[in-house]
C-alpha positions as CSV (number, residue, x, y, z in Angstrom):
1,M,70.0,90.6,99.6
2,I,73.4,89.7,98.0
3,R,74.7,86.5,99.2
4,P,78.6,85.7,99.0
5,K,79.6,82.8,97.2
6,L,82.4,81.1,99.2
7,G,84.2,78.1,98.0
8,E,85.1,75.2,100.3
9,A,88.3,77.2,101.2
10,G,86.2,80.4,102.2
11,W,83.9,78.2,104.4
12,K,86.8,76.6,105.9
13,T,88.0,80.2,107.1
14,V,84.7,80.8,108.5
15,R,84.5,77.7,110.5
16,S,88.1,78.2,111.6
17,A,87.3,81.8,112.7
18,L,84.4,80.7,114.8
19,D,86.4,78.1,116.7
20,S,87.9,80.7,119.2
21,W,86.5,84.1,120.5
22,P,89.4,86.3,119.4
23,R,89.0,85.0,115.8
24,T,85.1,85.3,116.0
25,A,85.5,88.9,117.2
26,R,88.0,89.8,114.5
27,L,85.8,88.2,111.8
28,S,82.8,90.2,113.1
29,V,84.7,93.4,112.9
30,I,86.0,92.6,109.3
31,M,82.3,91.9,108.2
32,L,80.9,94.9,109.8
33,V,83.7,97.0,108.0
34,V,83.0,95.3,104.7
35,S,79.2,95.8,105.1
36,T,79.3,99.5,106.0
37,P,78.5,101.9,103.3
38,P,81.6,104.3,102.3
39,F,79.6,107.3,103.3
40,G,79.1,105.8,106.8
41,L,82.7,105.2,107.1
42,V,83.4,108.9,106.2
43,W,80.8,110.2,108.8
44,L,82.3,108.1,111.4
45,I,85.7,109.2,110.8
46,A,84.6,112.8,110.6
47,E,82.7,112.5,114.0
48,R,85.8,111.1,115.7
49,F,88.1,114.0,114.6
50,T,85.4,116.7,115.1
51,A,84.4,115.5,118.7
52,N,87.5,117.3,120.3
């Protein structure tokens, strides 16, 4: 597993994001998008447009 190397500023951002629910939700969405493989994103987008 690749571990992100965050400096003090990075951890300060994470701690700040965990202080409130809206910021925690936003951080979770960002982390989900960043960790999703590109092919998965293409598949999700294609599914959304072909579902109609």
